[in-house]
N, C-alpha and C positions, 0 to 999 in steps of 0.2 A: 242512872249513872252509867250502867254497863252499855246501854245503847249509845249514850253520848261518847264514851270512850271508843266504842267501835267506830262510830262515825268520824271521830277525831283521827283514829288510826288510818281509816280508809282515805280520809282527806289528805293526811300527811303522805301516805303511800302514793296517792294520785299525784300530789305535787312533785314528789321525787321522780315519778315516772315522766311527768311533763318536763321536768328539768333535764332528765336524762335524754329524753327524746329531742328536746331543744338543743342540748349539747351535741348530740350526734349529728343533727342536721347542720349545726353551725360548723362542725368539723368536716362535714361532707357537703359542701355547697353544690347547688345545682349547676347546670351547664347549658350551653346553647344547643341548637338542633344539629343533627348530623346532616351532611350535605353530600350530594353525588359529585365526585371530582374525578376527572380524567387527568391523572398526574402528568401524563406526557403531552397534554395540550399546551402547557406553558413551561413546564419544568423539564429538566433532563439531567443526566449525570455523565461524567467522563473520568478518565484516569489520567493523572499527570505525574509522571515519574514514580509510578507505583502507588500513588495516593488517590483516594476517592474525593472527587469534587462534585458537589451537588448544586444545581442551579435552581433557585426557587423564585417564583414570580407570581404575583396576583394578590388576592385577598389574604388576610392572616390565616384563615382556615385552609385555603388552598395551599399556601406555603408550608404549613404544618403537615398537611397530607402528603405533599410532594416529598418533603424531608423523610417522612415515615416510609414512603414507597421506595424511594431510591436508596435509602440507607437502612432498610428494615433490620437486617441482621446486626448492624452496628448499634442501632437504637436498642434492640433487645439486649445486646451485650452491655451497653451503658447501664441499663436498669439492673442487670444481673450483677455488675460490678458494684453498683450502689448498694444493692442488697448485701453483698459481701462485706462492704464497709460497715454496715449496721451489725452484721454478725461479729465482725472483729471488735466492734465497740463493746459488745456483750462479753467477749472473752477477756479483753484487756482492761476494761474499767468496770465491768459488772453491770452495765446498763442494759436491761432487758430490751429486746427488739421492739416490743409493743410500746415501751416507754419512749424509745428513740423516735418511733413513728408518731407518737402522740405529741412530742415536742415539736417535731417538724410540721405536723398538721396545725398546731396552735400558731406556730411562727408564720406559716403560710396565710392563715386567716387574719393575723394581725397586720401582715404586709399587704393583704389583698386589696384594701381600698386604694393603695398607692400604685398598684400594678395596672398599667393600661389594659383595657378590655381586649385590645388587639393581640396581646401576648396570651391572654387566657384562651382566646379562640384558636390561636396557633397551637397551643398545647393540646387542645381538644382534637384538632385535626391530626396531630402527631399520634395521639392515642388511638384514634379511630383507624388510621392507616396501618398500625402495627398490632393492634389488639392489646397493647400495654395498659396497665392500670393507670388511669388518669391521675389518681391520687399519688402514685409513685412519681410521676413526672412533675406534679406540683411540688412534692417534697424536695426533689432535686433542684428545683428552681430557687430555693431559699436556703440551701446548705451554707452559703457564704455568710449568712447572718449569725450562725452559731459556731462556725469553725474559724480557726486561725491559719494564716499562711504567711510565708516570708518570700518576698519577690524583690525585683529591682528593675529599674527602667532608666533610659537616658534618651535624650534627643540632642543631636549636634548638627550644625549647619554653618553656612557662611564662612567666616574666617577659620573655623575649627576643622573644616574638611578640605580636601585637596582641590575641589572644584566648586565649592559652595553647595553641593547636594545635601539635602536634609536626610540624615539617617536616624531611625528611631529603633532602639533595641529594647527588648522586653523579655525578662526571664520569669516564667510562671513556676514558682517553687512550691510544691504541695506534696501530697501523699504519693510516693513513687511505687509502692509495692501493692497497690490495689488493682492494678491492671487496667486502669481507665484509659491509658494510652492506646489500647487495642481498639478502642471505639472512635479514634480520631478521624475527623474529616475536615475539609475546607468547604464552607457553605458560602455561595455567592448569591446574595439576595437582591431582588428588585421589587421592593414592597410598593404597593400602589400609593402614589402621592408622596412618597418619601425618597430619601437619597439611597441609591444602590450602594452596597458595601460587601466586603468579604470578611468572614469570620473564621479564624482557626480555633477549633474547639472539639467538642465531643457530640456524637450523633443524637443522643437523647436529651441534650440540654439546648434550649432555644436561646438562652441568654448568651452574652458575648464576654469572652475573656481576653481575646487579642484580635485585632483587626484594623482595617483601613477602609475608608469610603471613597467613592469616585471623586469627591471634592478634595482628595489628598489629605484628609484628616486621619491621623493614626492615634489609637488610644492604648493605654496600659494602666495597670493598677498595682499597688503594693499594700499588703496588709499592715496595719499599724494599730496594735491592740490599745484600747483606751477604756477609761472608766466612764466616759460620757457616751453611752450606747443606748440603743432602743430597738425593740423588736417591731416597732411600728415605723415603716418607711419603705423605700424602694431598694430592693436588694441590688448589690453592685453590678451583677450581670446585666440587669435591666438599665441601670444608670449608663453603663458603657454602651449598651445597644442603642439607647435613645441618643447618645452623643453621635453615633455613626449615622443613624437614620435621620436625625433632625438638624445636625450642626454642620454648616458648610465652612465654618471658620472658627477661630478661637474666641471671638466675641460671643458667638452663640453658645459655645461650649461653656464659657464662664457664666453666661446667663442661666444655662440649664443647671449646672452644678450648684449654683446659689439658690435655685428655685425648688429643687427636689427636696423631699424629706429624706435625709440620710439616716442610716441605721447605726452601724458600728464604725470603728476607725479605719479609714483607708486614705492613702496618698495616691494621687493620680498624676501621670504625665501624659499630656495631650499635645500633639504637634500638628502644624499645618504646613504642608510642603509647598503650597502656593506662596505663602507670605515671604520667605520662610520664617517660622517662629514657633515657640512652644511655651507651655505653661505647666507649672506644678500646682496641684490643688491638694491641700491638706485638710482632711475632713474628720469630724466626729458627728455625733447625732445633732449637735446644736452649734457647731462652729465650722466655718470655711475660711481658709486663708489661701491667697493666690500669689504666686511668685513667677517672675519671668527670668530671662537669662541675666547673670551677673547682677542680681537684684539687690539694691542697697538695703532692702528690708531684711535681708538675711544677716542679722547682726549677732547671732549666737556665735560663740567662739569656734565651734566645730564646723561651721559652714565653709564650704569650698566654692567660691564664686568664680565662674569662668564665662567670658563673653561668648555668645552664640552657643550656649550649652545649658540644658536643664536636666537634672538627674535627681533621683531619689531612691532611698531604701526605706526602712521603717521610721527612723527618727525625723520628727518635724522640726522645721526651722522657725515656725511661729511659736513664741514663748507660751501663749495661752494653750495652744493645741499640745505642745510638748508637756506642759504641766499636768495634762490629763492622761498622758500616755502611760502604758504599762508594758512597754517593749524597749529593746535596745538599752537596757540597764536603767530605764527611767525609775525614779525621778533624778538619778544622777546623770552626769555627762555620758555620752554613748561610747566613749573610747573603750576599746577592748571587746566590744560586742562584735559578733559576726556581721550583724547588719551594717555597722559603721566601718569596721576595719576591712572586711572583705568586699562588701557590696558598694556602699556609698563612697568611701575613700578609694576603693579599688577602681571604680569608674573615674572619679575625679583625677586620680594620679595618672592613669593611662591616657586620658584625654589631654591633660597638660603636657605629658611627655611627647605625644604625637601631634600636638596642635598644629593645624594647617596642613597636615599630611595625611589625614584620615580618609581612606577610600572605603569601598564596601568590604573588602577583605579585612582591613584593619578594624573596622567597626564590628565585624563579626567576631574577630578575635577578642575584642573588649567584652563583647556579650558572653562569649564562652568562658573567659577567665573569671568573670564575676558572678557566674551562676552558683547557686548553692550546691553543695556536694551531696549526692544520694537523695536529693529531693527535687531535682530539676525536671518537672513533668513535661513542659514544652518551652521552647525558646523561639522568638520571632524577631527578625530584623526587617525593617521596611525602608525602602527608598521612597520617601514621600514626594520627591520631586518628579520621579519617573513612574510612579505607581507599580512598584515591584515589592514582593514579599519573599523572604526566605524563612521557611518553617521547618523545625525539627521537633520530633516527639520522642519521649523516652522509649526504650525498647529492651525487653527482657530484663527489666529491673535496672537498666543502665541509664544514666542521665541523658537528657535530650542534647545537652551541650557536646556530647561525645558522638552524636549520630550525624548522619548525612542531612544537610539542609536542602530541602526541595525549593526550587525557585518557581515562583508564580508571577507571570506577567499579567497584571490586572487589566491593562489596556486591552489585552486579548480576551481574557476570561469574561469581561463585562459584555462581550459581543457573542451573539449566537454563532454556532459553527459555520453556518452558511454566509455570515457577514464578515468573517475573519479574512484578513489578507492571505493569499496562498503562501504556503511555506515553500520557499525555494531552496533547493539543495545547494550547499556552498560549492563554489566553483573549485574544481580539482586542479591543482597545480600540475603542469606537465611533469611526467616522470623524469627524474634526473638522468642525463645521459651517462652511459657507462664510461668510465675513464679509458682513454686510449691506451692500449697496451704498448709497452715499450718494445721497440724493435729488438729482436734477439741479437745478442752479441755474435760477432763473427765466429763461426764454428759451432754455434748452438742450434738445436732443433726448435722450431716454433712450438709453443704449447698447443695441445689438441683441445679444441672446444667441444 
């Protein structure tokens, strides 16, 4: 009997060891091979109005390596800021750091089957170029699945604007005091076989939060907490990136959003400056609702319908999606919530008041006025008609909406420096002639020059 019990114990211990080893391997998946990359062969960086712009071109691994090479210090800073957020979680809610990392590791593994291999290779290139822990980069890529954020977005064009130009505004409202804005960059991508695009975000995160592609498609997202959620799916940063890389128009964007496996609740506003037109997508893990401008499907009493305009905050217009929400005073009507009164209604009211007169300056003021206070991490306005972006990031704990907006001309940025048209200095107007001096009155002495 003693021998039997001993064998039983050893067998049980061996099983636990196998399970532990299997669990460790599951949480630490393998990776592809390292590659020799000359980052300057295809990529480069430049400064625009005091901001870092990195140009990435080639295979996924090459682009990740280039990003890590040209923005190394900012990548390291992104990771450090992310570590700081985990430390803060321990202090504020008592969640040990190892537990937070374990949650993120499990989340990444559950999402992994839905994340395209090209993004995994790009993260590997980023880690190899910087020496960062690949595990930390993977964790950062799924943070949106387990955190909440409040944002807002609008697209206006045609009769709503002064000359028909399509303007797309996007406020990214999230944690302001983590210092993430110090790692901000603009990444200009030319992925092999896909659509070139520009992404305003953070150096250590290859996913997209705000951006526009060369086909004039602009993307944005708004958090919308729901009970219909899943840890198995494609994180929103990669949903948005796929839209920019794969979608030349709204039909393709609609096809993509309906085909991907979504995770938690998000609303999206996507516009096409060529059309011009825009769509709002309201999503949960198992539902997608699509709306256009002045959409007759917006039958809820709190909807504000405007021709040539699409805009969203947290609250859904689709009754099924709204019934599942846990934001903007759900399940009650959203009146009185910051999401509705300040953001959604704030956008709608301002667009109506200035309808037909909105130019870039007016659109920027609407964007600033409807940003969340003390949480506006970055703000972006795009001119989808002419491929321009204006981007501001928070600074020293102050909202992005209060900062200088840097203008990026994507028509120029999508070209290599040697292919860009020469910059000509503006012609100087002739110096104004000095006014003729009046003749001295009789008996006066002329002034001495």
